[in-house]
C-alpha positions as CSV (number, residue, x, y, z in Angstrom):
1,M,34.6,31.0,78.1
2,K,37.8,33.3,76.1
3,K,35.2,36.5,74.7
4,V,35.9,36.9,70.5
5,R,34.4,40.0,68.6
6,I,34.4,38.4,64.7
7,Y,33.3,40.6,61.5
8,T,32.2,38.9,58.8
9,D,31.8,39.6,54.8
10,G,31.6,37.7,51.8
11,A,31.8,39.4,48.1
12,C,30.9,37.8,44.3
13,I,31.9,39.0,40.9
14,G,28.8,38.1,39.6
15,N,26.3,37.0,41.2
16,P,26.4,34.0,40.6
17,G,30.5,34.4,39.6
18,P,34.0,34.2,41.3
19,G,33.7,34.9,45.3
20,G,35.7,35.5,48.6
21,W,34.6,35.8,52.0
22,G,36.8,37.6,54.9
23,A,36.7,37.7,58.6
24,V,38.4,39.7,61.3
25,L,38.6,37.8,64.6
26,L,39.6,40.4,67.9
27,S,39.8,38.6,71.4
28,G,42.2,40.8,73.6
29,S,45.2,42.0,72.0
30,H,45.2,39.0,69.5
31,R,44.0,39.6,65.7
32,K,43.4,37.2,63.3
33,E,42.6,37.5,59.4
34,I,41.4,34.9,57.1
35,S,39.8,34.6,53.9
36,G,38.7,32.5,51.1
37,R,37.9,32.0,47.2
38,E,35.0,29.8,45.2
39,G,35.6,29.8,41.8
40,Q,31.4,29.8,40.8
41,T,29.5,30.8,44.3
42,T,26.5,33.8,45.2
43,N,27.1,36.6,47.2
44,N,24.4,34.9,49.7
45,R,27.0,31.6,50.2
46,M,29.6,33.6,50.8
47,E,28.5,36.1,53.2
48,L,27.7,32.2,55.3
49,Q,31.3,30.7,54.9
50,A,32.7,33.3,56.1
51,A,31.0,33.5,59.2
52,I,31.1,29.4,59.3
53,E,35.3,29.9,58.6
54,A,35.5,32.2,61.4
55,L,34.0,30.5,64.1
56,R,35.9,26.9,63.2
57,A,39.0,29.1,63.4
58,L,38.1,28.9,67.0
59,R,40.0,26.7,69.1
60,E,38.0,26.3,71.9
61,P,34.4,27.0,73.0
62,A,34.1,31.1,73.0
63,E,31.4,34.0,74.0
64,V,31.3,35.2,70.1
65,N,30.5,38.5,69.3
66,L,29.9,38.4,65.4
67,F,29.3,41.3,63.1
68,T,27.8,41.0,59.6
69,D,26.4,43.7,56.7
70,S,24.2,40.9,55.6
71,A,20.5,40.9,56.7
72,Y,20.1,37.5,55.0
73,L,22.9,36.1,57.5
74,K,21.2,38.0,60.5
75,R,18.0,37.0,60.0
76,G,18.2,33.6,58.6
77,I,20.2,32.7,62.1
78,T,17.9,34.4,64.3
79,E,14.7,34.2,62.8
80,W,14.0,31.8,60.1
81,L,16.6,29.1,61.1
82,P,14.0,27.7,64.4
83,R,11.3,27.6,61.4
84,W,13.0,25.8,59.0
85,K,14.0,23.3,61.1
86,R,10.7,22.6,62.8
87,Q,9.5,22.3,58.4
88,D,12.1,20.0,58.4
89,W,14.4,21.9,56.3
90,Q,12.1,23.7,54.5
91,R,10.5,26.7,53.7
92,R,7.0,28.3,53.5
93,E,6.1,29.8,49.9
94,G,2.3,30.5,49.9
95,K,0.7,27.5,50.5
96,R,4.3,25.5,48.9
97,L,7.0,24.1,51.1
98,L,10.1,24.7,48.8
99,P,13.6,23.4,49.5
100,V,16.0,26.1,51.8
101,A,18.2,28.0,49.7
102,N,21.9,26.9,50.9
103,E,20.8,24.6,53.4
104,D,24.1,22.9,53.6
105,L,25.7,26.1,54.7
106,W,23.0,27.1,57.2
107,R,23.2,22.9,58.4
108,D,27.1,23.6,59.0
109,L,26.5,27.4,60.3
110,D,23.9,25.7,62.5
111,R,26.2,23.6,64.3
112,L,28.5,25.4,65.3
113,V,26.9,28.3,66.8
114,Q,25.8,24.7,69.3
115,V,29.7,25.3,70.5
116,H,30.0,28.4,71.0
117,R,27.4,31.2,72.3
118,V,27.1,33.3,69.4
119,R,25.1,36.8,69.4
120,F,24.9,37.5,66.0
121,H,24.8,41.8,65.0
122,W,24.0,43.9,61.7
123,L,26.2,46.5,61.2
124,A,25.2,49.1,57.8
125,G,28.3,48.1,55.2
126,H,30.1,50.8,54.0
127,A,30.1,52.7,56.7
128,G,32.9,53.5,57.5
129,H,33.5,50.4,60.6
130,T,37.2,49.7,60.2
131,E,37.0,45.7,61.1
132,N,34.2,45.7,58.8
133,E,35.5,47.9,56.4
134,R,38.1,44.8,56.7
135,A,36.7,42.4,56.3
136,D,34.9,43.6,53.3
137,R,38.6,44.1,51.3
138,L,39.5,40.6,52.2
139,A,36.3,39.2,50.7
140,R,37.2,41.3,47.3
141,L,40.5,40.1,47.3
142,A,40.0,36.9,47.6
143,A,36.7,36.9,45.0
144,E,39.3,38.3,42.7
145,G,42.1,35.7,43.2
146,R,44.3,38.0,45.1
């Protein structure tokens, strides 16, 4: 199984506002950079979209180490998702059950992590990690429409 490292980031001008996502995919000597834009979105949606699009870009099942500076993405996929699924895509707030925010994207991501063997890693943002900084730059350029 091919081994891939992925660095993702999302950006938003205002929250909500125009947003972008970026990802850097590395496998051996191969490198691919991808990005995209949405006209009206949130930062959390762009963080999720970056991971989804990066995993979609893989042509075959792979062993993936995905790096993100988003605690929302990391905690959501590793801690909260199993509970949401057990609770029929609802989250508990006090005694009430409420719909999971960004359920459409969480469902997409959940399907993709069933195809690949994905380990999620959190990185501190803007801490000088070259590939994380590049993913951030791609996301910001996309959000700006460049």
